[in-house]
Structures are given as C-alpha cells and as structure tokens.
N, C-alpha and C positions, 0 to 999 in steps of 0.2 A: 883864865882864857882857854879856849879850845884850840888855838893855833899850835901846830906841832913845831917844837923848837928844832932849829938846825936845818929847816927846809925853806927854800924860797917860797914866798907867798903865792907865786904863780905856778908852782909845780905840785903835782900829785905824787903819792907814794910809789906808784907803779909806772911812772912816765917812761921808765927805761924800756918798756915793751914797745914804745912808739919810736924809739931811736934805732938807727941801723945797727945791726949786730955784726961784729967782725967775723964770726964763724957760727953758722947754725948747726945745732946738734942733730944727729940722726934721729929719724922719727922713732926708732926703736930704743933709743938711749936717752935717759933723762939728762938734764944739764949737769955738768960736773959739780956745780955748787948747790945741788938740790937740798942738801942738809942746811946750808946757810939760808937758802930761800925759804925753807920750812920754818926756820927759827925767826926769820924776818916777818913772815906772814903771821905766825903765832903772836909776835909782839904787836903787829898792827891790829890783829883781832882783839887782843887784850885792851889796847888803847880805845878801840871803838866801843867795846863793852863797858869800859870805865866811863866813857863819855855818855853812853846810854844811861848808865846808872846815875850820872850827875844831873840828868834831865829832871829827875824827881824833885830837885830843889827849885826848879823854874816854875813860874806861874803858868797856868793853862793859857793857851793862846796860839796864834798862828806861828810865831817864832819857834815855840816848843814843838808843835806838830811837824813843821818842816824839818827841823833838826832830827827829830825821831825818825822820819821817813828816810832821810839820806843816810843816817847812821845804821839803820836796819839794812838798807841796801848794801852798804859797805861791808857790814858783818857777814851778810849772806854771801857776798862775793869772796871774801877771805876764806870762808868755810868751803865754798865750792872749789877754790883754787887748791886748798890743802887736800881735798878729796881727790882731785885730779893727780896731784903729785903722788899720793898713796897708790892710786890705781896704776899709774905708770911704773912705779917701783915694783909692784906685784907682777906686772906684765913682763918687765925685764927679767925678774927672777924666774918666771915661767919659761922664758925663752932660753934660759941657761940650763934648764932641767928637762931632758928628753922625755921623762915620764909624765911631765905636766903639759907638754906642748899640744898633744891631742887629748883634750879632756874626755872625749868619748871613747878613747882607745881606737884600735883598728877595726874596721867592719868585718863581721864574721862571714858575710855573704854579699851577693850582688844587691839584694834589696836594701840592706843596711848601708851599703856604699852609696847607692843612688839617693837614699834619704839624707845621708850626711852631706852629699854634694849639693842637694837642693837647699837644705837648711843653711849650708855655708854660703851659697850664693845670695840667699835672702839676707843673711847677716851683712854681707858686703854691700848690698843695695841699701839697707837701712843705715849703715855707717856712712855711706856716700851722701845720703840725704841729710843725715845729722850734721855732717861736716859742712854741707852747702848752707844749711840754716845758720850755723855758727859763723861762717864766713860772711854771709849777708848781714847778720846782726852786728858783726865787728865793724863794718863800715859806718853803720848808724851810731854805734857806741863811740867810735873815734870822733865822729862829728859832735856828739853831745859833750864829749870830754873837751874838745877844743872850744866849744861855746862856754863851757863852765870855766875854763882857764881864762878866757877873754873877760868874762864877767868878774872873775876874781881880780884880775889886773885892774879893771875899772874901779872896783871897790877899794883896792889899795891906793890908787891914785886919788880917789875922792877923799879918803882918810888923810892922806899926806897933804892935801890941799887945804885942809881946815886948820885954823889957828889953834895953838896948843890949849887955849882956854875956851874953845868953842863948845857951846852946849850940845852941838850936833855930833861931837866926837863919839859919844857913847853909842848912839844909834848907828853911826858909820862903822864903828868897830864890830858891833853885832852883825851888821850886814856883811862885813868882810869875813867874820868867822863862819857864818852860814855859807858863804860862797866857797870857802875852803873845804868845808865839810862836803858840799856838793861835788867839788872837784875830786876830792878823795874817793867819793862813792863811785863816780864814773871811771876814775883811774883803776880802782880795784876791780870794777866790772870788766874793763878791757883786759886786765891781767888774768882774771879768771877765765875769760873766753879764750884767750891765747893758750892757757894751760890745757883747757879742755880740747882745743883743736890739736894740740900736740899729742894728747893721749889718743884721740880718735884716729889720727893718722897712724900712730903706732899699732892700734888695733886692726886697722885696715891692712897694714903690712903683715901682721901676724896671720890674719884670716886668709889673705891671698896666698901666703906660703902654705897654709893648711889645705886650701883648695888645690894647689899644685901637687901636693903630696897625694891627695885623693885621686886626682886625674892620673897620676903615675900608677897608682894601684889599679885603677880601672883599666888602663892600657895593658897592664901585666895580666889581669884576669882574662881579657879578650884574647891575648896571645895564648893563654893556657887552655882556652876553649870553654864554652858555657852551653848549657842546654837552651836551644833556640826558643822553644815554647815557653820555658820558664822566664827567659829574658824578655820575651815579647809581652807577657802578662805583667811583669814588673814594670816595664816601661809604660804600659797602658795605665797602670795605677798611678804612676808618677805624673804622667801627662794630665790625668784627671785632677789630681791635687794641685798641679801647677796652674790649671785653668781657674780653680777656686782661689788660689793665691793671687792670680792676675786680676780677678774681679775685685778682691779686697784691696789690692794695691791701687787700682783705678779709683776706687771710692775714696781711699785715703789721700790720693794725689788731688782729687777734686776738692776735698775738704781743705787740704793744704793751700790750694790756690785761693780759696775763699778766705782763709785765715790771713794769708799774705796781703790780700786786699784790705782787710780790716786793720791789719797792722800798719800798712802804709797810711790809711786814713787817720789812725790814732797818732802816728808820728807827725803828720801835717797839723793835726789839731794841737798837739803839744807845742810845736814850733810857733803856731799862730798865737797861742795863749802866752807863751814866753815873751814874744814880741809885744803883745798888749800889756803884759805885766811890767815890762821894762819902762814903758812910757805912761803908765797909768797914774792917775792921781791917788793920793793916800787912801781916800775913801773907797776906792775900787779895788785896791790891792788884795785885801783879804779874800774877797769873792773870787778874783782871778787866780790867786795862788791855790785856793782850794780846788778849783776846776783843773788847774795844771797838775796838781798832785794826783787827782783822780785819773787824769789822762795818762800820766806816767805809770800808774799802777795798772791801768788797762793794757799798756804796752807790754809790761812784764808778764802779765797773765797770758796774753796772746803768744808771746815768745815761748813761754813754758808749754802752752798747748801745742804749738808747732813741733817742739822737741818730742813731746809725748807721742804725737802723731807719727813722727819719723821712726820712733822706736817700735811702734806697733807694726 
C-alpha cells in the first residue's frame, strides 16, 4: 500500500503550513527548527522516490500514469522546498558577515554608484513581481489542496461503506491511495511555495538595506562635492539606460498579463474537467483523466514561465 502510516487519511504531509502559526519568524531568519524541517523533507522526498520506483511493477495504464504524475509533482516540490531552505540559510550567513553583505563592494566613483543603485532597484522590482506571482499562485494551490482533501475524504467514506468481502474494495482502495498521493502532491507544493515566499521576502529585506546604504553613500558624495559636468553626463547615460529598461519592463509586463490570462483559462479548464471526471461514466474516465492531466501540466508550465518572466 502507498498510504503513509501514522497520518490521517484526509491530511497531507505539509498541512501545517495551512494552520495558524503562533509566531511568525522574521523574514531574514529561518525557522528555529530548520534542520528538523530539512530532515523531514528529505524523508518525504525519499518516500516519494521509493513510490516512484515501485511504479515499475504496475501494469501500464491510467492508474500508473496518474500516480506517476502526482508523485513527480510531489518530488519536485520537496526538492524546491529544500533549495529554498538552503538559499535562506546562505542569506542569513551573508547577513552576519559584513564582507559578504555587499557582493559588489563599495563603488569607486559616482558612475559605479549610480549603476549599483539602478541595478539594485531593478532587483527589488523583480523580487516584488516574483513575490506577487507566488502569492497569487498560493491562493490557487490552497484551493486545489482543499479539493484534493475533500476527494480523499470522499474516497475514504466510500471504502468504509463497502462490506468487508465486497469485490469493489480493491478498486476503492486504489482510488483512495491515488487520492492521498494527489493530496500529498498539492500539500508539498503549498509548502514549497510558502518556503520560496519566505526566502524572497528575506531577499527583499536584504536588497532594500543595500539600497539604503547606497543612498547614504550618494548623499555623502553630494556633500563632499562633485564635478557638475561629469555628474550631468553620468546622469544622462543612466537615464538613457533607464528608458531602455522601462521599455523592456513594459514588454515583459504585457507578456505577464497575457500569461496570467492563459493561466486563468487553464485553471478553469482543469476545474471543469475535474467536475466532469467526478460524475463521468467509467467508459469516459480514461479520456477525461488524460485531458485533466494535460491541463494541470499546462498550468505548471505557465506558472514557471511567469516566474522566468519576473526574473528577467
């Protein structure tokens, strides 16, 4: 069996991220139990990989294909979550070492200072967009998780309602196992998104501190006096580059708007197919499930494209 021992059938492995937290940790500090969290995630990843390997013994068909899809999704989420924890730990270490806080060092002149300020502001803008995409995706992922949990409870009730000797129990058990795998996948995805948001907020905090330090350097240089002609030329160059950046930003924002529209359409399609699948006759389920799986894959691809767009 693929059910995870010791867990309620209606709960995913990372449902804790959906519950109210007694005290939120600072954006610049990882959770106090980050090592325990890492160990737990590694165990969950190992379990998912073992279940993936066990699929080799199953006959080809829709059940195997669906299990493979959701297990792949869960494993990807666990790896992403672990990567976010590693990145956050590196960020915290950097914050404690003054030599690492400004990776580019201090600017040697006004030109370097202005360039660093410009790049810093771009980084802040990109991180803000990345966070907004993650926050928007979290709402959808939580909804998907709740639907998966509801489906899992329904499958559990259907199994319990069958007589012990019923010939339908084997099929009902397989349906319950698949529902739990699906719940685990969405739960892991929500947890990975939450961890990434925590890291991005910490990066924003670090970058804004960096910008404040550069602003202070700029004010100090102004007080010390600069060559007006040189400063005017440098500012002209910076303004020209800023215009080029603004044009690219507008193009990317238009592309993001288009992608958001496609993503909303894909989500509506997935929801419609899921409703049809729940009520479909057995003869239609294979086709509908294949279409639903393709729609979910399209959602993931669009989400990844949006994040790449934000990073650009």
